[in-house]
C-alpha positions as CSV (number, residue, x, y, z in Angstrom):
1,X,-4.6,12.6,33.7
2,X,-5.0,9.3,36.1
3,X,-7.1,8.8,39.1
4,X,-3.9,9.3,41.4
5,X,-3.1,12.6,39.8
6,X,-6.9,13.6,40.0
7,X,-6.4,12.9,43.8
8,X,-3.1,15.3,44.1
9,X,-5.5,18.4,42.4
10,X,-8.0,18.0,44.6
11,X,-5.6,18.2,47.5
12,X,-3.9,21.5,46.4
13,X,-6.7,23.2,44.7
14,X,-8.5,22.7,48.3
15,X,-5.5,24.5,50.1
16,X,-6.5,24.7,53.8
17,X,-7.0,22.2,56.6
18,X,-9.1,20.0,54.3
19,X,-6.1,19.4,51.7
20,X,-4.2,18.1,54.5
21,X,-6.7,16.1,56.3
22,X,-7.6,14.5,53.2
23,X,-3.6,14.2,52.2
24,X,-3.4,12.7,55.8
25,X,-5.8,10.0,55.4
26,X,-4.3,9.1,51.9
27,X,-1.2,8.5,53.3
28,X,-2.5,6.1,55.9
29,X,-4.1,4.3,53.8
30,X,-1.4,4.0,51.6
31,X,0.7,2.8,54.2
32,X,-2.3,0.8,55.4
33,X,-2.3,-1.1,52.4
34,X,0.5,-0.7,49.7
35,X,-2.0,-2.5,47.1
36,X,-4.7,-0.2,47.5
37,X,-5.5,0.8,43.8
38,X,-6.8,4.5,43.8
39,X,-9.8,5.4,41.7
40,X,-12.2,8.7,40.9
41,X,-15.7,8.5,40.5
42,X,-18.6,9.8,40.7
43,X,-17.6,13.5,39.2
44,X,-14.9,14.2,41.3
45,X,-14.5,11.3,44.5
46,X,-11.2,9.9,45.6
47,X,-11.9,6.2,46.1
48,X,-9.9,3.6,47.1
49,X,-10.1,0.0,46.5
50,X,-8.8,-3.5,46.8
51,X,-10.9,-6.5,45.6
52,X,-13.8,-4.1,46.1
53,X,-14.4,-0.7,47.4
54,X,-12.7,0.3,50.6
55,X,-13.5,3.9,51.1
56,X,-14.6,7.2,49.5
57,X,-12.5,10.6,51.0
58,X,-15.1,13.8,50.1
59,X,-14.8,16.8,51.1
60,X,-17.1,19.1,52.4
61,X,-17.1,22.8,54.1
62,X,-16.4,21.7,57.8
63,X,-15.4,18.1,57.0
64,X,-13.1,16.1,55.4
65,X,-15.9,12.3,55.3
66,X,-14.5,9.3,54.5
67,X,-16.8,6.4,54.1
68,X,-16.5,2.5,54.1
69,X,-18.4,0.8,52.0
70,X,-19.1,-2.2,54.3
71,X,-18.7,0.0,57.6
72,X,-21.6,-1.3,59.3
73,X,-19.7,-4.9,58.8
74,X,-16.3,-3.9,60.4
75,X,-15.6,-3.6,63.8
76,X,-14.2,-0.5,65.4
77,X,-13.0,-0.7,68.9
78,X,-12.1,2.7,69.1
79,X,-14.9,3.9,67.8
80,X,-14.1,5.8,64.9
81,X,-17.3,5.9,63.3
82,X,-19.3,8.8,63.8
83,X,-21.3,9.8,61.0
84,X,-23.6,7.7,58.5
85,X,-24.6,5.0,61.8
86,X,-28.4,4.2,60.6
87,X,-27.8,2.7,57.8
88,X,-27.2,-1.0,57.0
89,X,-24.1,-1.1,55.3
90,X,-21.9,2.2,54.9
91,X,-20.1,3.5,57.9
92,X,-18.1,7.1,57.8
93,X,-15.6,9.0,59.9
94,X,-16.1,13.2,59.6
95,X,-12.6,14.9,60.2
96,X,-13.5,18.5,61.3
97,X,-10.7,20.9,61.4
98,X,-8.3,20.3,64.2
99,X,-8.9,16.7,64.8
100,X,-6.4,14.4,65.1
101,X,-6.5,10.7,63.0
102,X,-5.8,7.7,65.3
103,X,-3.4,6.3,62.6
104,X,-3.2,3.0,64.5
105,X,-7.3,2.3,64.3
106,X,-7.8,3.7,61.2
107,X,-5.0,1.6,60.1
108,X,-7.3,-1.3,61.7
109,X,-10.7,-0.4,59.9
110,X,-8.3,-0.8,56.7
111,X,-7.0,-4.0,57.2
112,X,-10.7,-5.1,58.3
113,X,-12.2,-3.5,54.8
114,X,-9.3,-5.3,52.5
115,X,-10.1,-8.7,54.8
116,X,-13.9,-8.4,54.3
117,X,-13.8,-8.0,50.9
118,X,-11.0,-10.9,50.3
119,X,-13.1,-13.4,52.5
120,X,-15.6,-12.9,49.7
121,X,-13.9,-14.2,46.9
122,X,-13.6,-12.9,43.2
123,X,-16.4,-10.5,42.2
124,X,-18.0,-10.9,39.2
125,X,-19.3,-8.8,36.6
126,X,-22.7,-8.7,35.4
C-alpha cells in the first residue's frame, strides 16, 4: 500500500469527527501545495513533506494534532498554534470535535513551512 492509500485507510477507519478533521486538514494541505509528498512513518503517522518535513497528522481520542516540524520558526499571526508551545523547534495545532479549520491561516502556515524548507537548500544525507 502507498502512503496515500494508508492515509485514506486511516481516515476511513476512524469513522468519526477525527477522520473528517484529518481529511479536511489533508485537503487544505493538498490545495496549499500540490507538490506535497505524503508519507507514512513511525508505525502509523501521516507525514507531509516538501523539501523536508512540513507536518504530521496524528489522531488521539480527543484531538487531531497537526505538528509542524519547524513550527517555532514560522510566523503565526492568526494564533493557530495551540499546543507544543514550549519547545524550540516544533509547534502544533490541536483540533477538537466541532472546531472550525481556518483554511486561510492554515494555508499561510503551510506556505511559510514550505518556503522555510526551500530556503535551506537541498538536504544532504549522511
